[in-house]
Every structure is written in structure tokens, then in C-alpha cells.
TIKOL-649601 format. One record per residue (C-alpha): x, y, z negated; residue in one letter. Coordinates in steps of 0.2 Angstrom, whole numbers, plus 2048, in hexadecimal, padded with zeros to 3 digits. Layout:
BEGIN
+-----+-----+-----+------+
!  xx !  yy !  zz ! code !
+-----+-----+-----+------+
!   X !   Y !   Z !    A !
...
+-----+-----+-----+------+
// end
This chain:
BEGIN
+-----+-----+-----+------+
!  xx !  yy !  zz ! code !
+-----+-----+-----+------+
! 0C2 ! 158 ! D3E !    X !
! 0D4 ! 15B ! D37 !    X !
! 0DF ! 14C ! D37 !    X !
! 0E6 ! 14C ! D26 !    X !
! 0F4 ! 143 ! D1C !    X !
! 0F3 ! 144 ! D09 !    X !
! 100 ! 13E ! CFC !    X !
! 0FF ! 13C ! CEA !    X !
! 109 ! 130 ! CDF !    X !
! 0FA ! 12D ! CD3 !    X !
! 0ED ! 122 ! CDB !    X !
! 0DE ! 12A ! CD2 !    X !
! 0E3 ! 13B ! CD8 !    X !
! 0E6 ! 135 ! CE9 !    X !
! 0D5 ! 12C ! CEA !    X !
! 0CC ! 13C ! CE3 !    X !
! 0D5 ! 147 ! CF0 !    X !
! 0D0 ! 13C ! CFE !    X !
! 0BE ! 13B ! CF9 !    X !
! 0BD ! 14E ! CF6 !    X !
! 0C4 ! 152 ! D07 !    X !
! 0B9 ! 145 ! D11 !    X !
! 0AA ! 14C ! D08 !    X !
! 0AD ! 15D ! D11 !    X !
! 0A8 ! 154 ! D21 !    X !
! 0B7 ! 15D ! D2A !    X !
! 0C5 ! 151 ! D25 !    X !
! 0CC ! 141 ! D2D !    X !
! 0D8 ! 139 ! D21 !    X !
! 0E5 ! 130 ! D2C !    X !
! 0F0 ! 12B ! D1D !    X !
! 0EE ! 12C ! D0A !    X !
! 0FE ! 126 ! D03 !    X !
! 108 ! 127 ! CF2 !    X !
! 119 ! 128 ! CFA !    X !
! 11F ! 139 ! D01 !    X !
! 12B ! 130 ! D0D !    X !
! 11C ! 126 ! D14 !    X !
! 112 ! 136 ! D16 !    X !
! 121 ! 13F ! D1F !    X !
! 123 ! 130 ! D2B !    X !
! 110 ! 131 ! D30 !    X !
! 111 ! 144 ! D32 !    X !
! 121 ! 144 ! D3C !    X !
! 119 ! 138 ! D49 !    X !
! 10E ! 147 ! D4D !    X !
! 0FB ! 14B ! D4F !    X !
! 0F8 ! 150 ! D3D !    X !
! 0EF ! 160 ! D3A !    X !
! 0EF ! 162 ! D27 !    X !
! 0FA ! 15B ! D18 !    X !
! 0F5 ! 15B ! D06 !    X !
! 103 ! 157 ! CFB !    X !
! 106 ! 156 ! CE8 !    X !
! 115 ! 161 ! CE4 !    X !
! 11D ! 156 ! CD7 !    X !
! 121 ! 145 ! CDF !    X !
! 12E ! 137 ! CDB !    X !
! 13E ! 139 ! CE4 !    X !
! 13B ! 14A ! CEC !    X !
! 12D ! 157 ! CEA !    X !
! 11F ! 15B ! CF6 !    X !
! 128 ! 16C ! CFA !    X !
! 138 ! 163 ! CFF !    X !
! 12F ! 156 ! D09 !    X !
! 126 ! 164 ! D13 !    X !
! 136 ! 16D ! D17 !    X !
! 13E ! 15D ! D1E !    X !
! 12F ! 159 ! D2A !    X !
! 135 ! 158 ! D3C !    X !
! 123 ! 159 ! D44 !    X !
! 121 ! 168 ! D50 !    X !
! 117 ! 172 ! D4B !    X !
! 116 ! 16D ! D39 !    X !
! 104 ! 16A ! D33 !    X !
! 0FB ! 176 ! D27 !    X !
! 0FF ! 173 ! D15 !    X !
! 0F5 ! 172 ! D05 !    X !
! 0FD ! 16E ! CF4 !    X !
! 0F3 ! 166 ! CE6 !    X !
! 0FB ! 165 ! CD5 !    X !
! 0F8 ! 166 ! CC2 !    X !
! 107 ! 172 ! CC0 !    X !
! 103 ! 184 ! CC4 !    X !
! 115 ! 189 ! CC2 !    X !
! 119 ! 181 ! CD3 !    X !
! 10E ! 18E ! CDC !    X !
! 11C ! 199 ! CE0 !    X !
! 127 ! 18B ! CE8 !    X !
! 118 ! 185 ! CF1 !    X !
! 114 ! 195 ! CFA !    X !
! 127 ! 197 ! CFE !    X !
! 123 ! 18A ! D0C !    X !
! 113 ! 193 ! D11 !    X !
! 107 ! 187 ! D0A !    X !
! 0F5 ! 18E ! D0F !    X !
! 0EE ! 189 ! CFE !    X !
! 0F3 ! 183 ! CED !    X !
! 0E6 ! 178 ! CE3 !    X !
! 0E7 ! 175 ! CD1 !    X !
! 0E1 ! 165 ! CC9 !    X !
! 0D5 ! 160 ! CC4 !    X !
! 0CE ! 162 ! CD5 !    X !
! 0BB ! 166 ! CD9 !    X !
! 0B1 ! 165 ! CE9 !    X !
! 0AE ! 178 ! CEA !    X !
! 0C1 ! 17D ! CE9 !    X !
! 0C6 ! 16F ! CF5 !    X !
! 0B9 ! 174 ! D01 !    X !
! 0BF ! 186 ! D01 !    X !
! 0D1 ! 180 ! D05 !    X !
! 0CA ! 175 ! D13 !    X !
! 0C0 ! 184 ! D1A !    X !
! 0D0 ! 18F ! D1B !    X !
! 0DA ! 180 ! D23 !    X !
! 0CC ! 17F ! D30 !    X !
! 0CC ! 192 ! D34 !    X !
! 0DF ! 192 ! D36 !    X !
! 0DF ! 182 ! D41 !    X !
! 0D2 ! 18A ! D4C !    X !
! 0DD ! 19A ! D4F !    X !
! 0ED ! 190 ! D51 !    X !
! 0E4 ! 184 ! D5D !    X !
! 0F3 ! 178 ! D5E !    X !
! 104 ! 17B ! D66 !    X !
! 0FE ! 17D ! D78 !    X !
! 0F2 ! 18C ! D73 !    X !
! 0FD ! 194 ! D66 !    X !
! 104 ! 1A5 ! D6A !    X !
! 117 ! 1A8 ! D69 !    X !
! 11D ! 1B9 ! D62 !    X !
! 12C ! 1C2 ! D68 !    X !
! 137 ! 1CF ! D60 !    X !
! 12E ! 1E0 ! D5F !    X !
! 132 ! 1EC ! D6D !    X !
! 12B ! 1FC ! D74 !    X !
! 121 ! 1F9 ! D84 !    X !
! 11F ! 20C ! D86 !    X !
! 130 ! 213 ! D80 !    X !
! 12C ! 224 ! D87 !    X !
! 11C ! 225 ! D7B !    X !
! 126 ! 21C ! D6D !    X !
! 117 ! 210 ! D6A !    X !
! 11D ! 201 ! D60 !    X !
! 116 ! 1F0 ! D66 !    X !
! 119 ! 1DE ! D65 !    X !
! 117 ! 1D2 ! D73 !    X !
! 10D ! 1C1 ! D72 !    X !
! 10C ! 1B4 ! D7F !    X !
! 0FC ! 1AA ! D82 !    X !
! 0F9 ! 19E ! D91 !    X !
! 109 ! 1A3 ! D99 !    X !
! 105 ! 1B5 ! D99 !    X !
! 10C ! 1C3 ! D8E !    X !
! 101 ! 1CF ! D85 !    X !
! 106 ! 1DF ! D7B !    X !
! 0FF ! 1E2 ! D6A !    X !
! 102 ! 1F3 ! D62 !    X !
! 108 ! 1F3 ! D50 !    X !
! 0F9 ! 1FE ! D4C !    X !
! 0ED ! 1F1 ! D51 !    X !
! 0F3 ! 1E5 ! D44 !    X !
! 0EA ! 1E6 ! D34 !    X !
! 0F3 ! 1D8 ! D2A !    X !
! 0FD ! 1C8 ! D2D !    X !
! 0F9 ! 1B7 ! D25 !    X !
! 105 ! 1A9 ! D23 !    X !
! 100 ! 197 ! D29 !    X !
! 10E ! 18B ! D28 !    X !
! 119 ! 18D ! D37 !    X !
! 10D ! 19B ! D3E !    X !
! 107 ! 1AC ! D39 !    X !
! 0F6 ! 1B3 ! D3D !    X !
! 0F6 ! 1C5 ! D43 !    X !
! 0E5 ! 1CC ! D3F !    X !
! 0DE ! 1DA ! D49 !    X !
! 0CD ! 1E3 ! D49 !    X !
! 0C6 ! 1D6 ! D55 !    X !
! 0CF ! 1C6 ! D54 !    X !
! 0DE ! 1BC ! D4D !    X !
! 0EE ! 1B8 ! D57 !    X !
! 0F7 ! 1A8 ! D52 !    X !
! 10A ! 1AA ! D54 !    X !
! 117 ! 19D ! D51 !    X !
! 122 ! 1A6 ! D45 !    X !
! 125 ! 1A3 ! D32 !    X !
! 120 ! 1B2 ! D27 !    X !
! 132 ! 1B7 ! D22 !    X !
! 138 ! 1B7 ! D33 !    X !
! 12A ! 1C1 ! D3A !    X !
! 12B ! 1CD ! D2B !    X !
! 13D ! 1D1 ! D30 !    X !
! 137 ! 1D5 ! D42 !    X !
! 12B ! 1E2 ! D3C !    X !
! 12E ! 1F4 ! D37 !    X !
! 12F ! 1F5 ! D24 !    X !
! 127 ! 206 ! D23 !    X !
! 117 ! 200 ! D2C !    X !
! 115 ! 1EE ! D25 !    X !
! 116 ! 1EA ! D12 !    X !
! 117 ! 1D9 ! D0B !    X !
! 10A ! 1D6 ! CFD !    X !
! 10B ! 1C4 ! CFB !    X !
! 115 ! 1B5 ! D00 !    X !
! 108 ! 1B1 ! D0D !    X !
! 102 ! 1C3 ! D12 !    X !
! 108 ! 1D3 ! D1A !    X !
! 0FD ! 1E2 ! D1C !    X !
! 0FE ! 1F2 ! D27 !    X !
! 100 ! 201 ! D1C !    X !
! 0F5 ! 20B ! D28 !    X !
! 0E7 ! 1FF ! D26 !    X !
! 0E6 ! 200 ! D13 !    X !
! 0D5 ! 208 ! D0D !    X !
! 0D4 ! 202 ! CFA !    X !
! 0DF ! 1FA ! CED !    X !
! 0D7 ! 1F2 ! CDE !    X !
! 0E3 ! 1EC ! CD0 !    X !
! 0DF ! 1DB ! CC9 !    X !
! 0E6 ! 1D2 ! CBA !    X !
! 0F8 ! 1CB ! CB9 !    X !
! 0FF ! 1D8 ! CC5 !    X !
! 0F5 ! 1D3 ! CD3 !    X !
! 0EA ! 1DE ! CDE !    X !
! 0DC ! 1DD ! CEB !    X !
! 0E0 ! 1E7 ! CFB !    X !
! 0D1 ! 1ED ! D06 !    X !
! 0D5 ! 1F1 ! D18 !    X !
! 0CD ! 1FC ! D24 !    X !
! 0C5 ! 1ED ! D2D !    X !
! 0BD ! 1E7 ! D1D !    X !
! 0C9 ! 1D9 ! D1B !    X !
! 0CF ! 1D6 ! D09 !    X !
! 0E1 ! 1D0 ! D05 !    X !
! 0E7 ! 1CB ! CF4 !    X !
! 0F8 ! 1D0 ! CEE !    X !
! 103 ! 1C6 ! CE2 !    X !
! 10D ! 1CD ! CD3 !    X !
! 11D ! 1C8 ! CDC !    X !
! 11A ! 1D5 ! CE9 !    X !
! 113 ! 1E3 ! CDE !    X !
! 120 ! 1EF ! CE4 !    X !
! 118 ! 1EE ! CF5 !    X !
! 108 ! 1F2 ! CEE !    X !
! 10F ! 201 ! CE5 !    X !
! 116 ! 207 ! CF5 !    X !
! 105 ! 206 ! CFD !    X !
! 0FD ! 20F ! CEE !    X !
! 109 ! 21D ! CF0 !    X !
! 105 ! 21F ! D02 !    X !
! 0F3 ! 221 ! CFE !    X !
! 0F5 ! 230 ! CF2 !    X !
+-----+-----+-----+------+
// end
């Protein structure tokens, strides 16, 4: 069960969100409040796994409130709003999903499934992997690697083993062929530590390995569906269409 705080200044919307979340059978709502400051106070006391915020709130936005949270680590974040124009701002703080009102059970259920998957991989701060700046563990062979720590031990992951990277709040998920590694590092920071010729940003919440790209299928509005060698599919956004063009050029 994910301990969850939800916040919406409109009582009917707050009640509906609460009911839809509870109906998934995977959510424990620890606070359902109309004040963003009240929500932040509950979250900063710790122990919250997931937050669901409306974006447009009196006083300050849900985006601004999330940025100011002091809880370590911050909980996973889902935004729910009637204003699609806020999507770009929402993903700028690495929200894991963006729900458009009016809400329905199926769509909320998919968002909860994603939150559960990410939470299981992250496993809480005591189990999270910490990532360090890339370094070659075999300089003679010139093999680029990244070091990860788990349970007090350091493991080496070759860049070629990483198929794609997914943002999850304060964490990133490194997807390999066999498993996922949760690393406590925001997407922008991790991107700066990776070689730009090997890893291409295709979405605010996704980076793919150029070597793993098998197919690129253009979609509407400048988006694309990228199929990797592992069979995983990553959706790109039009904001990062230049990255997709770079990938397409390498496939020719």
C-alpha cells in the first residue's frame, strides 16, 4: 500500500480523487486536504510514498509546493488538473504522471500501477542505489562504466548495458536487459554525467541509449514511439524531437 497525500482546493474533485485512488486497492490515503501548505506539512514529516496535487492552487501552485518540500527523499508525484497547458511545467519537477480532469478509474489505475512499480524498484532510501560520476574501471581497455552502490558494496555497470533511463522524482531508473537500478539522482544531473554521444534525451523523463534503438515510429504532434532492442518502448515528446532526429540519422 502506498501512503498517499492528495491535495485539491475543490471539495468535489478532492473526494472523487480519494475514492478513485482507494478503489485501486493499492492506496492508503493519509491526508486529503484543500490547502497546499497543509499537504506540505504532512509530507515533510516523512513516511509519505506518493503525492497527488492539483497544479493550480490558491497561493502557490502544486509545482512550486513540490519544489519546496524538505522531505528526504521526496515522495513520487502525480499531478491532476483540468489544464493541459501545465503539463510541461509539471514534468519539469519529474512528475511520474499527469492526469487530466475529468478523472476516470481506468486512467487513475494506470497511474497507480506506475507509482507502485517505481516504488518497488526504489524500495525506500535504505535500499536505493547511489550513483557516482562515470569513470572507466578498465582504462587500458577504455571501457566506459558507471559505479553504483548497493548495501555498502560498489558495482560497476557498463554504459552498453543500459538501454534507457527513466525519471522518478528524486531518482532515475537505469533499465538494463535483466533488471532496473534505482539511483538517487535527478534526470538533468545524471544526463550531464553521461556521454552525449551514447545517450540521447527524448523526453523530460526519458533518456535512451542510441546503441539500443531498433525502431522509431513517428506519431502525431511531433512525438514518436521508440522501440529498443530489449523490446521496451519509450515515447518521445516534440520538445526533444531533435534528439529523435539524431537517433534516426544514426540508423540510416
